[in-house]
C-alpha positions in Angstrom: 83.0 35.4 -26.6 85.5 33.1 -24.7 86.5 36.1 -22.6 82.9 36.8 -21.6 82.4 33.2 -20.6 85.7 33.2 -18.7 84.6 36.4 -16.9 81.2 34.9 -16.0 82.9 31.7 -14.7 85.3 33.8 -12.6 82.5 36.0 -11.3 80.5 32.9 -10.3 83.5 31.3 -8.6 84.3 34.6 -6.8 80.7 34.6 -5.6 80.9 31.1 -4.2 84.2 31.7 -2.5 82.9 35.0 -1.2 79.9 33.3 0.5 81.8 30.3 1.8 84.9 32.0 3.1 83.1 35.1 4.2 80.7 33.0 6.3 83.5 31.0 7.8 86.1 33.7 8.4 84.0 36.9 8.9 80.3 36.6 9.3 80.3 33.5 11.6 83.0 34.9 13.9 81.4 38.4 14.0 78.0 36.9 15.0 79.7 35.0 17.9 80.8 38.3 19.4 78.9 39.6 22.4 78.1 43.2 21.3 75.2 45.6 21.2 74.8 45.0 17.5 75.3 41.3 17.2 73.0 40.6 20.1 70.1 42.0 18.1 68.3 39.3 16.1 67.4 41.6 13.2 70.9 43.0 12.9 72.3 39.4 12.8 69.9 38.5 10.0 70.5 41.7 8.0 74.3 41.2 8.3 74.2 37.7 7.0 71.6 38.5 4.4 73.6 41.5 3.1 76.8 39.5 2.9 75.2 36.7 0.8 73.2 39.1 -1.2 76.4 40.5 -2.5 77.3 37.1 -3.7 74.0 36.8 -5.5 74.7 40.1 -7.2 78.0 38.7 -8.4 76.2 35.8 -10.0 73.8 38.3 -11.6 76.8 40.1 -13.0 78.0 36.8 -14.5 74.7 36.2 -16.1 74.6 39.7 -17.5 77.9 39.4 -19.3 76.9 36.2 -21.1 73.1 36.8 -21.6 72.3 37.0 -25.3 71.3 40.5 -26.3 72.8 42.3 -23.3 73.8 45.7 -24.7 77.6 45.9 -25.1 77.6 49.2 -23.1 76.1 47.4 -20.1 78.7 44.6 -20.3 81.4 47.3 -20.5 80.0 49.1 -17.4 79.9 45.9 -15.5 83.4 44.9 -16.5 84.7 48.4 -15.7 83.0 48.2 -12.3 84.5 44.9 -11.4 87.9 46.1 -12.6 87.7 49.3 -10.6 86.5 47.5 -7.5 89.4 45.0 -7.8 91.9 47.9 -8.2 90.4 49.8 -5.3 90.5 46.6 -3.2 94.1 46.1 -4.0 95.0 49.6 -3.0 92.8 49.8 0.0 93.9 46.5 1.5 97.5 47.1 0.4 97.2 43.9 -1.7 96.3 41.8 1.4 92.7 40.9 0.5 92.6 37.7 -1.4 89.8 38.8 -3.7 91.2 41.7 -5.5 93.0 39.8 -8.3 89.8 37.8 -9.1 87.6 40.9 -9.1 90.0 42.8 -11.4 90.6 39.9 -13.7 86.9 39.2 -14.1 86.3 42.8 -15.0 89.2 42.9 -17.4 88.0 39.7 -19.1 84.5 41.2 -19.5 86.0 44.3 -21.1 88.2 42.3 -23.4 85.1 40.3 -24.4 83.4 43.4 -25.7 86.3 44.2 -28.0 86.7 40.7 -29.5 
């Protein structure tokens, strides 16, 4: 149970950092560019919305792993997905993306929490 709570906390912290740093270092600078895409109001809104919606889905994952009565298989799939995304991110970014250890660890903790 402690592992599940640790996974949920890490998922939530990852979501917060994702939104804050992503807005500061990626979304904000992208929207300052003068391009065909970023000059379109709808594209600007969709880009920002999609970025932050990803963070909301991370919090939803956190709730899912600690929600009483969540089927263990669903927690395992969620944990395996976070772990796989973390590993993929590490490989794809050659370890340069700051998020991969947190994604992988959150997934691993969720999986461990289903065993204990």
